[in-house]
C-alpha positions as CSV (number, residue, x, y, z in Angstrom):
1,M,78.0,52.8,82.2
2,P,80.0,54.8,85.4
3,A,83.1,53.1,86.3
4,Q,82.5,50.5,89.2
5,M,83.8,52.5,92.4
6,V,86.7,50.1,93.9
7,A,87.8,50.3,97.7
8,D,91.4,52.0,98.1
9,E,92.3,48.6,100.2
10,V,91.1,46.4,97.0
11,R,93.1,48.4,94.5
12,K,96.2,48.6,96.9
13,A,95.9,44.9,97.2
14,S,95.1,44.0,93.3
15,R,98.5,46.5,92.5
16,I,100.5,44.2,94.7
17,H,99.0,41.2,93.2
18,A,99.6,42.5,89.8
19,R,103.0,43.3,90.6
20,L,104.3,39.9,91.9
21,L,102.3,38.6,88.8
22,D,104.2,40.6,86.5
23,A,107.3,38.9,88.0
24,F,106.3,35.7,88.0
25,I,105.4,35.8,84.2
26,D,108.9,37.6,83.5
27,L,110.6,34.9,85.7
28,T,108.5,31.8,83.6
29,E,109.5,33.6,80.3
30,R,112.6,33.5,80.8
31,E,113.0,29.8,82.0
32,L,110.6,28.9,78.9
33,A,113.3,30.4,76.9
34,G,115.8,27.7,78.1
35,V,113.9,24.9,77.8
36,A,113.7,22.4,74.9
37,P,110.3,21.5,73.4
38,G,108.9,19.1,75.0
39,F,106.4,18.5,77.9
40,A,108.2,21.0,80.3
41,E,107.8,23.8,77.5
42,E,104.3,22.7,77.2
43,S,103.8,23.0,80.6
44,L,105.0,26.6,81.5
45,M,103.1,27.9,78.3
46,E,100.2,26.7,80.0
47,A,101.5,28.0,83.3
48,L,101.7,31.5,81.4
49,E,98.1,32.0,79.6
50,A,96.7,31.0,83.5
51,L,99.1,33.9,84.8
52,R,98.2,36.1,82.2
53,A,94.5,35.9,82.7
54,A,95.0,36.4,86.3
55,R,97.2,39.2,85.7
56,K,94.3,40.8,83.3
57,S,92.0,40.1,86.1
58,Y,93.7,42.2,88.7
59,G,94.9,45.1,86.2
60,S,91.5,45.8,85.9
61,T,90.6,46.0,89.4
62,A,93.9,47.8,90.1
63,G,93.7,50.1,87.5
64,V,97.1,49.2,86.0
65,M,98.1,48.2,82.5
66,V,99.3,44.8,81.3
67,V,103.1,44.3,81.2
68,S,103.8,41.7,79.1
69,N,101.8,41.2,75.8
70,L,104.2,38.8,74.3
71,Q,102.0,36.0,72.6
72,L,103.1,32.5,72.6
73,P,102.4,29.7,70.7
74,Q,99.0,28.1,71.7
75,A,99.9,24.9,74.4
76,S,98.6,21.7,73.0
77,N,96.4,19.8,75.5
78,A,98.6,16.9,76.3
79,A,96.9,16.0,79.4
């Protein structure tokens, strides 16, 4: 199956979004390292899951690789 053509404008925007998500993932990981177990930790872990999923979608559109593959324990659904 041939690769889907993506307009340069869309690819450029995707790269910007991916770069911003990488920075936010890094910031969130650093914040997570400093919190005690509990609600804040679970909330940050859930946020990381969502950020990583978004990053993967932008990465495939932009043709860029995922930078952070750090796997954290699965967050429990405390809500």
